[in-house]
C-alpha positions as CSV (number, residue, x, y, z in Angstrom):
1,X,93.3,80.2,116.1
2,X,89.8,81.7,115.3
3,X,90.8,82.0,111.7
4,X,92.1,78.5,111.4
5,X,88.9,77.2,113.1
6,X,86.7,79.1,110.5
7,X,88.7,77.6,107.6
8,X,88.4,74.1,109.1
9,X,84.7,74.7,109.6
10,X,84.2,75.8,106.0
11,X,86.2,72.8,104.6
12,X,84.3,70.5,106.9
13,X,80.9,72.0,105.8
14,X,81.6,71.5,102.1
15,X,82.9,68.0,102.7
16,X,79.8,67.1,104.6
17,X,77.6,68.7,101.9
18,X,79.4,66.9,99.1
19,X,79.1,63.6,101.0
20,X,75.3,64.2,101.5
21,X,74.8,65.0,97.8
22,X,76.9,62.0,96.7
23,X,74.8,59.7,98.9
24,X,71.6,61.1,97.5
25,X,72.8,60.5,94.0
26,X,73.7,56.9,94.9
27,X,70.2,56.3,96.1
28,X,68.6,58.2,93.2
29,X,71.0,58.6,90.3
30,X,70.4,61.7,88.2
31,X,68.2,63.2,90.8
32,X,67.4,66.7,89.6
33,X,67.2,68.2,93.0
34,X,70.5,66.6,94.1
35,X,72.2,67.8,91.0
36,X,71.0,71.4,91.7
37,X,72.4,71.1,95.2
38,X,75.7,70.0,93.7
39,X,75.8,73.1,91.4
40,X,75.0,75.4,94.3
41,X,77.9,73.8,96.2
42,X,80.3,74.3,93.3
43,X,79.2,78.0,93.2
44,X,79.9,78.3,96.9
45,X,83.3,76.8,96.4
46,X,84.0,79.3,93.5
47,X,84.4,76.4,91.1
48,X,82.7,78.5,88.4
49,X,83.7,76.6,85.2
50,X,82.5,73.3,86.7
51,X,79.3,74.9,88.0
52,X,78.6,76.4,84.6
53,X,78.9,73.1,82.8
54,X,76.8,71.3,85.4
55,X,74.1,74.0,85.2
56,X,74.1,73.8,81.4
57,X,73.4,70.1,81.7
58,X,70.5,70.7,84.1
59,X,69.1,73.4,81.9
60,X,68.8,70.9,79.0
61,X,66.8,68.6,81.3
62,X,64.4,71.3,82.5
63,X,64.1,74.5,80.3
64,X,61.6,76.1,82.7
65,X,63.5,75.9,86.0
66,X,64.0,79.4,87.2
67,X,66.8,78.7,89.7
68,X,68.9,76.8,87.1
69,X,68.9,80.0,85.1
70,X,70.0,81.7,88.2
71,X,72.9,79.4,88.6
72,X,73.8,80.0,84.9
73,X,73.7,83.7,85.6
74,X,75.9,83.5,88.7
75,X,78.6,81.3,87.0
76,X,78.7,83.4,83.9
77,X,79.0,86.7,85.8
78,X,81.9,85.4,87.8
79,X,83.7,84.2,84.6
80,X,83.0,87.4,82.7
81,X,80.5,85.9,80.2
82,X,78.2,88.9,80.6
83,X,76.1,88.4,77.5
84,X,75.3,84.8,78.5
85,X,74.6,86.0,82.1
86,X,72.2,88.7,80.7
87,X,70.3,86.1,78.7
88,X,69.9,83.8,81.6
89,X,68.7,86.6,83.9
90,X,66.2,87.6,81.2
91,X,64.9,84.0,81.1
92,X,64.4,84.1,84.9
93,X,62.2,87.2,84.5
94,X,60.4,85.8,81.5
95,X,59.5,82.6,83.3
96,X,58.4,84.3,86.6
97,X,57.8,88.0,86.3
98,X,59.2,90.0,89.2
99,X,60.7,87.1,91.1
100,X,63.3,88.3,93.7
101,X,66.2,86.0,92.6
102,X,65.9,87.4,89.1
103,X,65.6,91.0,90.2
104,X,68.7,90.9,92.3
105,X,70.7,89.2,89.6
106,X,69.5,91.7,87.0
107,X,70.5,94.5,89.3
108,X,74.0,93.2,89.6
109,X,74.3,93.1,85.8
110,X,72.9,96.6,85.5
111,X,75.6,97.8,87.8
112,X,78.3,96.0,85.8
113,X,76.9,97.6,82.7
114,X,77.1,101.1,84.3
115,X,73.4,101.5,84.9
116,X,73.5,102.3,88.6
117,X,70.1,103.9,88.9
118,X,68.4,101.0,87.1
119,X,70.2,98.6,89.3
120,X,69.0,100.5,92.4
121,X,65.4,100.4,91.2
122,X,65.5,96.6,90.7
123,X,67.0,96.1,94.1
124,X,64.2,98.3,95.6
125,X,61.7,96.1,93.9
126,X,63.4,93.0,95.4
127,X,63.3,94.7,98.8
128,X,59.6,95.5,98.5
129,X,58.9,91.8,97.7
130,X,60.8,90.5,100.8
131,X,58.8,89.7,103.9
132,X,59.7,91.5,107.1
133,X,60.4,88.1,108.7
134,X,63.3,87.5,106.2
135,X,65.6,89.8,108.2
136,X,68.9,88.6,106.7
137,X,67.7,88.8,103.2
138,X,66.4,92.3,103.8
139,X,69.7,93.3,105.3
140,X,71.5,91.9,102.3
141,X,69.3,93.8,99.8
142,X,69.5,97.0,101.9
143,X,73.3,96.7,101.8
144,X,73.3,96.3,98.1
145,X,71.0,99.4,97.8
146,X,73.4,101.3,100.1
147,X,76.4,100.2,97.9
148,X,74.6,101.5,94.8
149,X,73.8,104.8,96.4
150,X,77.4,105.1,97.5
151,X,78.5,104.3,93.9
152,X,76.4,107.1,92.6
153,X,77.8,109.6,95.2
154,X,74.7,109.8,97.4
155,X,76.6,109.4,100.7
156,X,73.8,110.3,103.1
157,X,71.3,108.0,101.4
158,X,73.9,105.2,101.4
159,X,74.6,105.5,105.1
160,X,70.9,105.5,106.0
161,X,70.4,102.3,104.1
162,X,73.4,100.7,105.6
163,X,72.4,101.6,109.1
164,X,69.0,100.1,108.4
165,X,70.8,96.9,107.4
166,X,72.8,96.9,110.6
167,X,69.6,97.4,112.6
168,X,68.3,94.2,111.1
169,X,71.5,92.2,111.4
170,X,74.1,93.8,113.7
171,X,77.7,93.6,112.5
172,X,76.5,92.5,109.0
173,X,79.9,92.2,107.3
174,X,79.0,93.7,103.9
175,X,77.2,96.7,105.5
176,X,80.3,97.3,107.7
177,X,82.5,97.2,104.6
178,X,80.4,99.8,102.8
179,X,80.3,102.0,105.9
180,X,84.1,101.9,106.0
181,X,84.2,103.0,102.3
182,X,82.0,106.0,103.3
183,X,84.4,106.9,106.1
184,X,87.3,106.7,103.7
185,X,85.7,109.0,101.3
186,X,85.1,111.4,104.3
187,X,88.7,110.9,105.3
188,X,87.5,109.6,108.7
189,X,90.0,106.8,108.6
190,X,90.0,105.8,112.3
191,X,86.3,105.1,112.0
192,X,86.9,103.1,108.9
193,X,89.4,101.0,110.8
194,X,86.8,100.3,113.5
195,X,84.2,99.1,111.0
196,X,86.7,96.9,109.2
197,X,88.0,95.4,112.5
198,X,84.4,94.4,113.3
199,X,84.0,93.0,109.9
200,X,87.2,90.9,110.1
201,X,86.2,89.6,113.6
202,X,82.8,88.5,112.1
203,X,84.3,87.1,108.9
204,X,88.1,86.5,109.1
205,X,88.8,86.0,105.5
206,X,92.0,87.1,103.8
207,X,90.5,89.7,101.6
208,X,88.9,91.3,104.6
209,X,92.3,91.5,106.3
210,X,93.7,93.3,103.3
211,X,91.0,96.0,103.4
212,X,91.8,96.4,107.2
213,X,95.5,96.7,106.5
214,X,94.9,99.5,103.9
215,X,92.6,101.3,106.3
216,X,95.2,101.1,109.1
217,X,97.7,102.6,106.7
218,X,95.4,105.4,105.8
219,X,94.8,106.1,109.5
220,X,98.6,106.4,110.0
221,X,99.0,103.1,112.1
222,X,102.0,102.0,110.0
223,X,103.2,99.3,112.4
224,X,99.8,97.7,112.6
225,X,99.3,98.0,108.9
226,X,102.6,96.4,108.1
227,X,101.8,93.4,110.4
228,X,98.3,93.1,108.9
229,X,99.7,93.1,105.4
230,X,102.2,90.4,106.3
231,X,99.5,88.3,107.9
232,X,97.4,88.8,104.8
233,X,100.1,87.6,102.5
234,X,100.6,84.5,104.5
235,X,96.9,83.7,104.7
236,X,96.3,84.6,101.0
237,X,99.1,82.4,99.7
238,X,97.7,79.4,101.6
239,X,94.5,79.6,99.6
240,X,96.0,80.9,96.3
241,X,95.9,77.6,94.4
242,X,92.2,77.0,95.1
243,X,89.4,78.8,93.2
244,X,88.0,80.3,96.4
245,X,90.9,82.7,96.9
246,X,91.9,86.3,97.5
247,X,94.3,86.4,94.5
248,X,93.0,89.8,93.2
249,X,93.8,91.4,96.5
250,X,97.2,89.6,96.5
251,X,97.9,91.1,93.1
252,X,97.4,94.6,94.5
253,X,99.4,93.8,97.6
254,X,102.4,92.8,95.5
255,X,101.9,95.7,93.0
256,X,101.1,98.6,95.4
257,X,102.6,97.7,98.8
258,X,105.3,95.1,98.5
259,X,106.7,96.5,95.2
260,X,107.1,93.0,93.7
261,X,105.8,93.3,90.2
262,X,106.9,89.9,89.1
263,X,104.9,88.3,91.8
264,X,101.9,90.5,91.1
265,X,101.9,89.4,87.5
266,X,102.3,85.7,88.3
267,X,99.3,85.8,90.5
268,X,97.3,87.8,88.0
269,X,98.1,85.4,85.2
270,X,96.9,82.6,87.3
271,X,93.5,84.2,87.7
272,X,93.3,85.4,84.2
273,X,93.8,81.9,82.9
274,X,90.3,80.9,84.0
275,X,88.2,84.0,84.4
276,X,87.8,87.3,82.5
277,X,85.3,89.3,84.7
278,X,85.9,93.0,84.9
279,X,87.7,92.8,88.3
280,X,90.1,90.1,87.2
281,X,90.8,92.1,84.0
282,X,91.5,95.2,86.2
283,X,93.9,93.3,88.4
284,X,95.7,91.7,85.4
285,X,96.0,95.1,83.7
286,X,97.5,96.7,86.8
287,X,100.0,93.8,87.2
288,X,101.0,94.2,83.6
289,X,101.4,98.0,84.1
290,X,103.6,97.7,87.2
291,X,105.7,95.1,85.2
292,X,106.2,97.7,82.5
293,X,103.9,96.0,79.9
294,X,101.7,99.0,79.3
295,X,100.5,98.2,75.8
296,X,99.0,94.9,76.9
297,X,97.8,96.5,80.2
298,X,95.8,99.1,78.3
299,X,94.2,96.4,76.2
300,X,93.0,94.6,79.3
301,X,91.8,97.6,81.2
302,X,89.9,98.9,78.2
303,X,88.3,95.4,77.8
304,X,87.1,95.8,81.4
305,X,85.7,99.3,80.9
306,X,84.0,98.3,77.6
307,X,81.5,96.3,79.7
308,X,80.2,99.6,80.9
309,X,81.2,99.5,84.5
310,X,81.6,102.8,86.3
311,X,84.1,102.2,89.1
312,X,86.5,104.9,90.2
313,X,89.4,102.5,90.9
314,X,89.1,101.0,87.4
315,X,89.1,104.5,85.9
316,X,92.0,105.5,88.0
317,X,94.0,102.5,86.8
318,X,93.0,103.2,83.2
319,X,94.2,106.8,83.6
320,X,97.6,105.8,85.0
321,X,98.1,103.2,82.3
322,X,97.1,105.6,79.5
323,X,99.5,108.2,81.0
324,X,102.3,105.6,81.0
325,X,101.4,104.8,77.4
326,X,101.8,108.4,76.4
327,X,98.1,109.1,75.7
328,X,97.6,112.2,77.8
329,X,94.1,113.0,76.5
330,X,92.8,109.5,77.4
331,X,94.6,109.7,80.8
332,X,92.9,113.0,81.6
333,X,89.5,111.6,80.6
334,X,89.9,108.5,82.7
335,X,91.2,110.4,85.7
336,X,88.5,112.9,85.6
337,X,85.9,110.1,85.5
338,X,87.6,108.6,88.6
339,X,87.4,111.9,90.5
340,X,83.8,112.5,89.4
341,X,82.7,109.2,90.9
342,X,84.4,110.2,94.1
343,X,84.4,106.8,95.6
344,X,87.1,104.2,95.1
345,X,86.0,100.6,94.7
346,X,88.7,99.6,97.3
347,X,90.1,101.3,100.3
348,X,92.6,103.6,98.7
349,X,93.5,107.3,99.3
């Protein structure tokens, strides 16, 4: 009932926001501020293609609006248009040097391009410019810094940052998720489960339930894991046709747990039809692989890695796909990179 209530609340919130924006535009057609709010709402609903087109129109009206460039950056990142995203983020920095929204977006791009240390430095700059009274924003940035330290293998530093975030905002969902990843790398699976249970209670979204199900499986709670996976599938399918979905997790559920490659590929193709970010390319490549289409799978996973991202799970998938393709040398390279990173992007053994 709590999950249903949250979904209804979210739908109601966006409906009310849309109604407010529409009324504002009726009173003042072409209001720049109202149009910006509409783009923000589209981004929140994950309607990235529509948000991108609307942000482009606003950008033509005001070439010096920093946050419009931020919206362009956000939409392009989610769609996989990384060069355009980089250009927009650079404009944000050019227009207002050192502004926090630009720094955090530039950091995200640096991480995607494989420049983890540079991303951390930008996040640290953003943190230093955040007032102590902005507790939630500080918690968000600390969590991102912890994630980046985890990605570089600095487990102790990562945990310290994440604990700082939780001191500011207890049960902050993203901090709990990253702490769970740390516990998985330490093979302390029961503690990972506890963190993810807290996260799911705070934010009962389908993708969070999937992570909890995987952690339960790692902890040896097979009955609970089976039920959690079943509940995830039901919940994920309900939102699958909307843009704000958990389809990438659904792909991995069908590919790795339910052993239903045809379903995995169908869901992956649905996402690939409208976005080509690295994580969608990874899910699509893995779905192709489990369906036996390794030549096309390799093309897609190598397109993802060409962006520069250093993610252990992507390297692991690339290794398995190269192995299936008969390229042993490439497989060994990718799998060694996966082991070197020592943290998997998802909760996997």
